[in-house]
N, C-alpha and C positions, 0 to 999 in steps of 0.2 A: 535449342532459342529460346521455346515456351517450358523449358526448364528450369529455366536463367533465369528468365520474367518471374517467373512463379515464387521462387528464392528471397528475386529481389524484394515483391512485392511480403512475401511472409517476413522475411526481416525488416521493410519497412512498418507494417505492423505490427511487429513484437520493439522494434524501438518505439512507438508510439506508446504500448502499453509500458515503459521502462519508464516510459518522460510521462506517464502519469502518477505513478509510482515515487517517484523522486520525490515528491514533498512531504517532511514530517508526522502533519495534521493528517495527509490524507494516508499514514501509516498505524498512525495513534488509530485512527477508525477503524481501518482493519482488522483493529485487535480486539476493539472494542467488541467487532461484529462476528468475529470467533466465538463467541458469546450465544448468539443466534438473535436470533432479529432485533432491532432496538423503535422505535420511533422518535422522532430529529428530537426530540426535546431529550429525551433519557441522552442521545448524545450529546449534546449541547452542555445539560448538568456535568456528564463525564470529561469532555475537554475542555471544559470553564471558558472558552470562546464564542463569538458571537452567534448568533444562530443563524444573518446571512451568509458570512464564511461556512461554517456546516455545509451547508445545504447549497451553496456554490460545489466544494469539496463533492458534497456526494455525487450531483449534478452531474460530472463532470465524469466519475467513477460511474456516474448510471452508459452515462452515452459511450463510454468505453467498452462496457459489457462486464462490470467488474463485480459492481451490486445490482440488487434489482428491487424495484419500489414495489410497497404494493399500499394502498388504501383503508383504512380499520377507522370506521366512523368518519371525523375528523384530522385524523392525524396519517403519514406517513411513516412510514416502516420499513424500512431498509436493511436489508440481508448478504449473504455474499453468494456472486450470482452463479461459484464456482470455489469449493473451500481449498483449491490446489493453489490458490494462491498465497495461500501460510504460510504452504510448503514453499517459495519461492523466500518467500523474505522470510522465512527459517534460513533457510541455506544463505540468501546474501546479506541477512545478521553475521550468523556464524566465522562467514568469510572477511568481515570487522574486523569481529573481535579479536579471531586468530592473527590481524595483523598489527592487534593494538601491541599483543602479547609479546607479539615478537620486538618487538618498536619500542615498549616497555622494558623489555628482557635488554635489546640492544643498550638502553639509557641507562638501564643501571650497569652495566660492561665498562661503558663510556667514562662512570663515574666514580668506579672502582681505579682505573688508572689514574 
């Protein structure tokens, strides 16, 4: 019974992590942070989005343990808490690209009929 409860708690936490990543801006931020720690203003400049929006996304990801923040002088710098998150993103992106290729191939076959 305890094992089932632990599994369910792990499923809940995993779903929470996936939900956190289910935002295009957050995925873009992760890709930018894959290059190394960056100050918020650099992330704002790279994304072209408002600082308030970027700060909100970073705060959510920090609360969920995806990124860490470090104050350097007057700036907050963010980095990945665990770079393995990039591997998870890469795998899901590859799955998506494969699915899109299959759909494209099917559409080409259908057009040829």
